ROSE-4610 file (N, C-alpha, C; in Angstrom, 1 decimal, always signed):
// ROSE-4610
residu = [M/M/M/S/S/S/T/T/T/R/R/R/D/D/D/K/K/K/I/I/I/S/S/S/Q/Q/Q/V/V/V/A/A/A/R/R/R/S/S/S/L/L/L/R/R/R/Y/Y/Y/S/S/S/S/S/S/N/N/N/N/N/N/S/S/S/D/D/D/Q/Q/Q/L/L/L/A/A/A/D/D/D/A/A/A/I/I/I/L/L/L/A/A/A/A/A/A/L/L/L/P/P/P/D/D/D/M/M/M/I/I/I/A/A/A/P/P/P/L/L/L/V/V/V/W/W/W/D/D/D/K/K/K/G/G/G/I/I/I/V/V/V/D/D/D/W/W/W/A/A/A/G/G/G/L/L/L/N/N/N/Q/Q/Q/G/G/G/G/G/G/R/R/R/Y/Y/Y/V/V/V/A/A/A/C/C/C/S/S/S/T/T/T/F/F/F/P/P/P/E/E/E/G/G/G/A/A/A/W/W/W/A/A/A/W/W/W/W/W/W/L/L/L/D/D/D/G/G/G/D/D/D/D/D/D/E/E/E/S/S/S/R/R/R/D/D/D/V/V/V/C/C/C/E/E/E/S/S/S/E/E/E/Q/Q/Q/A/A/A/A/A/A/K/K/K/A/A/A/A/A/A/A/A/A/S/S/S/A/A/A/H/H/H/H/H/H/N/N/N/A/A/A/S/S/S/I/I/I/M/M/M/A/A/A/A/A/A/F/F/F/N/N/N/G/G/G/E/E/E/A/A/A/E/E/E/T/T/T]
num = [1/1/1/2/2/2/3/3/3/4/4/4/5/5/5/6/6/6/7/7/7/8/8/8/9/9/9/10/10/10/11/11/11/12/12/12/13/13/13/14/14/14/15/15/15/16/16/16/17/17/17/18/18/18/19/19/19/20/20/20/21/21/21/22/22/22/23/23/23/24/24/24/25/25/25/26/26/26/27/27/27/28/28/28/29/29/29/30/30/30/31/31/31/32/32/32/33/33/33/34/34/34/35/35/35/36/36/36/37/37/37/38/38/38/39/39/39/40/40/40/41/41/41/42/42/42/43/43/43/44/44/44/45/45/45/46/46/46/47/47/47/48/48/48/49/49/49/50/50/50/51/51/51/52/52/52/53/53/53/54/54/54/55/55/55/56/56/56/57/57/57/58/58/58/59/59/59/60/60/60/61/61/61/62/62/62/63/63/63/64/64/64/65/65/65/66/66/66/67/67/67/68/68/68/69/69/69/70/70/70/71/71/71/72/72/72/73/73/73/74/74/74/75/75/75/76/76/76/77/77/77/78/78/78/79/79/79/80/80/80/81/81/81/82/82/82/83/83/83/84/84/84/85/85/85/86/86/86/87/87/87/88/88/88/89/89/89/90/90/90/91/91/91/92/92/92/93/93/93/94/94/94/95/95/95/96/96/96/97/97/97/98/98/98/99/99/99/100/100/100/101/101/101/102/102/102/103/103/103/104/104/104/105/105/105/106/106/106/107/107/107/108/108/108/109/109/109/110/110/110]
x = [-40.7/-41.2/-41.8/-43.1/-43.7/-43.2/-43.3/-42.9/-43.5/-44.7/-45.1/-44.4/-44.1/-43.4/-42.0/-41.2/-39.9/-40.0/-41.0/-41.2/-41.3/-42.6/-42.7/-41.4/-40.7/-39.5/-38.5/-38.6/-37.6/-38.1/-39.4/-40.0/-39.7/-39.9/-39.7/-38.1/-37.2/-36.1/-35.5/-36.1/-36.1/-37.1/-38.0/-38.8/-39.6/-40.3/-40.7/-41.6/-41.3/-41.8/-41.9/-42.7/-42.7/-41.4/-40.5/-39.2/-38.1/-38.6/-37.4/-38.2/-39.2/-40.2/-38.8/-38.0/-37.1/-36.2/-35.8/-35.0/-35.7/-36.9/-37.8/-37.9/-38.3/-38.3/-36.7/-35.8/-34.6/-34.4/-34.6/-34.4/-35.4/-36.4/-37.5/-36.9/-36.5/-35.9/-34.6/-33.8/-32.7/-33.2/-34.2/-34.2/-35.4/-35.7/-36.7/-35.8/-34.3/-34.0/-34.1/-33.9/-33.8/-35.0/-36.3/-37.6/-38.1/-37.3/-37.6/-37.4/-38.4/-38.5/-37.3/-36.8/-35.6/-36.2/-35.7/-36.0/-35.9/-37.1/-37.2/-36.8/-35.9/-35.6/-36.1/-37.0/-37.2/-36.1/-36.0/-35.3/-35.9/-35.4/-35.7/-34.8/-35.6/-34.6/-33.6/-34.4/-34.0/-34.1/-33.4/-33.9/-34.8/-35.7/-36.4/-37.1/-37.2/-38.2/-39.3/-40.4/-41.7/-42.0/-42.7/-42.6/-44.1/-44.3/-45.8/-46.6/-46.0/-46.8/-46.7/-46.1/-46.1/-44.6/-44.2/-43.2/-41.9/-40.8/-40.0/-38.7/-37.6/-36.2/-36.0/-35.0/-34.6/-33.0/-32.4/-31.0/-30.6/-29.8/-29.3/-27.9/-27.2/-26.0/-25.7/-24.7/-24.4/-22.9/-22.3/-21.0/-20.2/-18.9/-18.1/-18.4/-18.0/-18.4/-18.2/-19.3/-19.5/-20.0/-20.3/-20.6/-22.4/-22.8/-24.3/-25.0/-26.2/-26.7/-27.9/-28.3/-29.7/-30.4/-31.7/-32.3/-33.7/-34.3/-36.0/-36.6/-37.4/-38.3/-39.0/-38.9/-39.4/-38.5/-37.5/-36.5/-35.3/-35.0/-34.0/-32.7/-32.9/-31.4/-31.0/-31.7/-31.1/-30.5/-30.4/-29.3/-27.9/-27.6/-25.9/-25.6/-24.0/-23.5/-22.6/-22.6/-21.7/-21.0/-19.8/-19.1/-19.5/-20.7/-21.1/-22.8/-23.3/-24.7/-25.1/-24.3/-24.4/-24.5/-23.4/-23.2/-24.2/-24.8/-25.9/-27.1/-27.5/-28.7/-28.5/-27.3/-27.0/-27.0/-26.7/-26.9/-28.5/-29.2/-30.7/-31.5/-31.1/-31.5/-31.1/-30.2/-29.6/-30.6/-30.8/-31.8/-32.9/-33.3/-35.0/-35.0/-33.9/-34.2/-34.0/-32.8/-32.8/-34.1/-34.7/-36.2/-37.1/-37.2/-38.3/-37.8/-36.5/-36.0/-36.3/-36.0/-36.2/-37.7/-38.5/-40.3/-40.2/-39.9/-40.1/-39.2/-38.3/-37.7/-38.5/-39.1/-39.9/-38.9/-38.2/-37.1/-37.6/-36.9/-37.2/-36.6/-37.2/-36.6/-35.2/-34.5/-33.0/-33.0]
y = [+22.6/+23.1/+21.9/+22.0/+20.9/+20.8/+19.8/+19.6/+20.9/+20.9/+22.1/+23.4/+23.7/+24.8/+25.0/+23.7/+23.5/+23.8/+23.2/+23.4/+24.7/+25.4/+27.0/+27.6/+27.5/+27.9/+28.0/+27.0/+26.7/+27.4/+27.4/+28.3/+29.7/+30.3/+31.6/+31.9/+31.0/+31.3/+31.7/+30.8/+31.0/+32.2/+32.9/+33.7/+33.3/+32.0/+31.4/+32.1/+31.8/+32.0/+31.1/+31.2/+30.0/+30.1/+30.8/+30.7/+29.9/+29.7/+28.9/+27.7/+27.2/+25.8/+24.6/+24.7/+23.2/+23.5/+24.9/+25.1/+24.9/+25.2/+24.9/+23.2/+22.8/+21.2/+20.8/+21.1/+20.5/+20.8/+22.1/+22.5/+21.7/+21.5/+20.7/+19.3/+18.6/+17.2/+17.1/+18.1/+18.2/+18.4/+19.1/+19.3/+18.1/+17.6/+16.1/+15.3/+14.7/+13.9/+14.5/+15.8/+16.3/+16.3/+16.2/+15.8/+14.7/+13.7/+12.4/+12.3/+11.5/+11.5/+10.4/+10.6/+9.4/+8.3/+7.2/+6.0/+5.9/+5.7/+5.7/+4.6/+4.2/+2.6/+2.2/+1.1/+0.9/-0.5/-0.5/-1.5/-2.6/-3.9/-5.2/-6.1/-7.4/-8.7/-8.1/-7.6/-7.0/-5.5/-4.5/-3.1/-3.3/-2.4/-2.2/-0.8/-0.5/+0.9/+0.5/+0.9/+0.5/+1.6/+1.2/+2.4/+2.5/+3.8/+4.3/+3.2/+2.7/+2.1/+0.6/+0.4/-1.0/-1.6/-2.8/-3.3/-2.6/-3.0/-2.6/-3.0/-2.0/-2.4/-3.0/-4.0/-4.6/-4.5/-4.3/-4.4/-5.2/-6.0/-6.7/-7.2/-7.4/-7.9/-9.2/-9.6/-10.7/-11.1/-11.9/-12.3/-11.6/-11.1/-11.5/-10.4/-11.0/-9.9/-8.4/-7.8/-6.2/-5.7/-6.9/-6.4/-6.4/-5.7/-5.8/-5.8/-6.4/-6.9/-5.9/-5.4/-4.8/-5.5/-5.3/-5.7/-5.3/-5.2/-4.9/-6.0/-6.0/-7.5/-7.7/-8.8/-9.3/-9.0/-8.5/-8.3/-8.8/-10.2/-10.9/-10.3/-9.6/-8.9/-7.7/-7.2/-5.8/-6.2/-7.3/-7.7/-7.3/-6.8/-6.5/-6.6/-6.8/-7.0/-5.6/-5.0/-3.6/-3.8/-3.0/-3.1/-2.6/-1.9/-1.6/-1.3/-1.2/-0.6/+0.5/+1.5/+2.7/+2.9/+2.0/+1.7/+0.9/-0.3/-1.0/+0.1/+0.9/+1.8/+3.2/+3.2/+4.2/+3.7/+2.6/+1.6/+1.4/+0.8/+0.9/+2.2/+3.3/+4.6/+5.2/+4.9/+5.1/+4.3/+3.3/+2.2/+2.8/+3.0/+3.6/+5.1/+6.0/+7.2/+7.0/+6.1/+5.6/+5.0/+4.3/+3.7/+4.6/+5.7/+6.8/+7.8/+8.1/+9.0/+8.2/+7.1/+6.2/+6.0/+6.3/+6.3/+8.0/+8.7/+10.2/+10.0/+9.5/+9.7/+8.5/+7.9/+6.7/+5.4/+5.2/+4.2/+2.8/+2.1/+0.4/+0.9/+0.6/+0.4/-0.2/+0.6/-0.1/-1.1]
z = [-25.5/-27.0/-27.5/-28.3/-28.9/-30.3/-31.1/-32.5/-33.5/-33.4/-34.2/-34.0/-32.5/-32.0/-32.8/-32.9/-33.5/-34.8/-35.7/-37.2/-37.4/-36.6/-36.7/-36.8/-35.9/-35.4/-36.6/-37.4/-38.6/-39.7/-39.8/-40.9/-40.7/-39.6/-39.2/-39.6/-39.4/-39.4/-40.9/-41.6/-43.2/-43.9/-43.0/-43.7/-45.0/-44.6/-45.8/-46.7/-48.1/-49.1/-50.4/-51.0/-52.3/-53.0/-52.9/-53.7/-52.5/-51.6/-50.8/-50.2/-51.0/-50.4/-50.1/-51.2/-51.0/-49.8/-49.5/-48.5/-47.3/-47.3/-45.9/-45.7/-46.8/-46.6/-46.0/-46.6/-46.0/-44.7/-44.3/-42.9/-41.9/-42.4/-41.6/-41.3/-42.4/-42.4/-41.8/-41.6/-41.0/-39.6/-39.2/-37.6/-36.9/-37.8/-37.4/-36.3/-36.6/-35.8/-34.3/-34.3/-32.6/-32.1/-32.7/-32.4/-31.9/-32.2/-31.8/-30.4/-29.6/-28.2/-27.9/-26.9/-26.5/-25.9/-26.0/-25.4/-23.8/-23.2/-21.8/-21.4/-20.7/-20.1/-19.1/-18.7/-17.5/-16.8/-15.7/-15.5/-14.7/-14.9/-14.6/-14.8/-14.9/-15.3/-16.3/-17.4/-18.4/-18.5/-18.9/-19.4/-20.5/-20.6/-22.0/-21.9/-23.4/-23.5/-24.6/-23.8/-24.6/-25.8/-26.9/-27.9/-28.2/-28.3/-28.6/-29.6/-30.4/-31.5/-31.2/-30.2/-29.7/-30.0/-29.3/-29.3/-28.5/-28.3/-27.3/-27.6/-27.2/-27.1/-26.2/-26.1/-24.9/-24.6/-23.4/-23.2/-21.9/-21.9/-20.8/-21.1/-19.7/-19.5/-20.3/-20.8/-21.5/-21.5/-22.1/-22.2/-23.4/-23.3/-21.9/-20.8/-19.9/-18.6/-19.1/-18.7/-18.7/-20.1/-21.1/-22.1/-22.2/-23.0/-23.1/-24.4/-24.5/-25.6/-26.0/-27.1/-27.4/-28.6/-28.6/-29.5/-29.8/-31.0/-31.1/-31.0/-29.9/-29.7/-31.1/-31.6/-32.8/-34.0/-33.7/-34.9/-34.7/-35.1/-35.0/-35.5/-36.5/-36.9/-36.7/-35.7/-34.9/-33.7/-33.4/-32.3/-32.1/-31.3/-31.2/-29.7/-29.9/-28.5/-28.5/-27.4/-27.4/-26.0/-25.6/-24.9/-23.5/-23.5/-22.0/-22.2/-21.0/-20.8/-21.6/-21.5/-22.2/-23.6/-24.1/-25.8/-26.2/-25.7/-26.1/-26.1/-25.1/-25.1/-26.3/-26.3/-27.3/-28.8/-29.0/-30.2/-30.5/-29.4/-29.6/-29.9/-29.5/-29.6/-31.0/-31.7/-32.9/-33.9/-33.7/-34.4/-34.3/-33.1/-33.2/-34.0/-33.7/-34.6/-36.2/-36.5/-38.0/-38.7/-37.8/-38.4/-38.5/-37.6/-37.9/-39.0/-39.2/-40.1/-41.5/-41.4/-42.6/-43.2/-42.2/-42.5/-43.1/-42.8/-43.3/-44.7/-45.0/-46.5/-47.2/-46.9/-47.7/-48.1/-46.9/-47.0/-46.2/-46.5/-45.7/-44.2/-43.2/-42.1/-41.8/-41.1/-41.1/-39.9]
Protein backbone atom coordinates (compact mmCIF):
# COMPACT_ATOMS: atom_id res chain seq x y z
CA UNK A 1 0.00 0.00 0.00
CA UNK A 2 1.42 3.41 -0.94
CA UNK A 3 1.83 6.30 1.51
CA UNK A 4 -0.98 8.15 -0.27
CA UNK A 5 -3.26 5.13 0.12
CA UNK A 6 -2.44 4.90 3.81
CA UNK A 7 -3.19 8.60 4.38
CA UNK A 8 -6.41 8.25 2.40
CA UNK A 9 -7.38 5.31 4.60
CA UNK A 10 -6.79 7.44 7.73
CA UNK A 11 -8.92 10.25 6.28
CA UNK A 12 -11.75 7.86 5.39
CA UNK A 13 -11.65 6.36 8.87
CA UNK A 14 -12.40 9.81 10.32
CA UNK A 15 -15.01 10.72 7.68
CA UNK A 16 -13.11 13.96 7.16
CA UNK A 17 -14.94 17.27 7.54
CA UNK A 18 -13.77 20.76 8.41
CA UNK A 19 -14.96 20.14 11.98
CA UNK A 20 -12.34 17.47 12.62
CA UNK A 21 -9.29 18.83 10.78
CA UNK A 22 -7.19 18.79 13.99
CA UNK A 23 -8.21 15.16 14.55
CA UNK A 24 -7.25 14.34 10.97
CA UNK A 25 -3.86 16.03 11.35
CA UNK A 26 -3.21 14.13 14.59
CA UNK A 27 -4.24 10.84 12.98
CA UNK A 28 -1.95 11.40 10.00
CA UNK A 29 1.01 12.29 12.25
CA UNK A 30 0.32 9.19 14.37
CA UNK A 31 0.28 7.01 11.22
CA UNK A 32 3.52 8.41 9.75
CA UNK A 33 6.01 6.26 11.74
CA UNK A 34 4.50 3.09 10.25
CA UNK A 35 4.98 4.56 6.75
CA UNK A 36 8.75 5.04 7.06
CA UNK A 37 10.56 2.51 4.89
CA UNK A 38 12.80 0.29 7.01
CA UNK A 39 16.57 0.38 6.64
CA UNK A 40 17.82 -2.37 4.33
CA UNK A 41 21.21 -3.67 5.43
CA UNK A 42 23.89 -4.87 3.02
CA UNK A 43 26.55 -7.23 4.32
CA UNK A 44 30.24 -6.52 3.93
CA UNK A 45 33.31 -5.96 6.09
CA UNK A 46 30.88 -3.68 7.89
CA UNK A 47 27.13 -3.83 7.32
CA UNK A 48 25.58 -0.66 5.96
CA UNK A 49 22.19 0.73 4.99
CA UNK A 50 22.13 3.46 2.37
CA UNK A 51 19.68 6.35 2.59
CA UNK A 52 17.75 7.82 -0.34
CA UNK A 53 18.94 11.34 0.48
CA UNK A 54 22.58 10.26 0.71
CA UNK A 55 24.58 9.06 3.64
CA UNK A 56 24.40 5.67 5.27
CA UNK A 57 24.09 3.90 8.56
CA UNK A 58 26.94 1.56 9.50
CA UNK A 59 26.93 -1.41 11.88
CA UNK A 60 29.88 -3.63 12.75
CA UNK A 61 31.13 -6.00 15.41
CA UNK A 62 33.26 -4.45 18.12
CA UNK A 63 34.55 -5.04 21.65
CA UNK A 64 33.60 -6.55 24.00
CA UNK A 65 33.18 -9.76 22.03
CA UNK A 66 29.66 -10.12 20.66
CA UNK A 67 28.91 -6.40 20.85
CA UNK A 68 28.01 -4.33 17.79
CA UNK A 69 28.43 -0.61 17.15
CA UNK A 70 26.27 1.54 14.86
CA UNK A 71 26.51 5.11 13.61
CA UNK A 72 25.31 7.45 10.90
CA UNK A 73 28.27 8.15 8.62
CA UNK A 74 29.46 11.72 9.21
CA UNK A 75 27.63 12.08 12.54
CA UNK A 76 30.08 11.19 15.31
CA UNK A 77 27.47 11.91 18.01
CA UNK A 78 25.22 9.10 16.74
CA UNK A 79 27.73 6.30 17.51
CA UNK A 80 26.63 3.75 20.09
CA UNK A 81 27.63 0.24 21.15
CA UNK A 82 24.92 -2.39 21.70
CA UNK A 83 24.95 -5.93 23.05
CA UNK A 84 24.20 -7.57 19.69
CA UNK A 85 23.90 -7.09 15.94
CA UNK A 86 20.11 -7.07 16.17
CA UNK A 87 20.14 -4.43 18.94
CA UNK A 88 22.58 -2.21 17.03
CA UNK A 89 20.50 -2.32 13.85
CA UNK A 90 17.31 -1.69 15.84
CA UNK A 91 18.95 1.36 17.45
CA UNK A 92 20.06 2.65 14.03
CA UNK A 93 16.51 2.18 12.73
CA UNK A 94 15.08 4.02 15.74
CA UNK A 95 17.50 6.91 15.10
CA UNK A 96 16.52 6.94 11.41
CA UNK A 97 12.80 7.03 12.23
CA UNK A 98 13.22 9.71 14.91
CA UNK A 99 15.17 11.91 12.47
CA UNK A 100 12.40 11.68 9.88
CA UNK A 101 9.65 12.34 12.42
CA UNK A 102 11.59 15.32 13.80
CA UNK A 103 11.58 16.81 10.29
CA UNK A 104 7.78 16.44 10.12
CA UNK A 105 7.44 18.12 13.50
CA UNK A 106 9.83 20.94 12.63
CA UNK A 107 12.33 19.86 15.28
CA UNK A 108 16.09 19.50 15.15
CA UNK A 109 17.42 16.11 14.09
CA UNK A 110 18.01 13.69 16.99
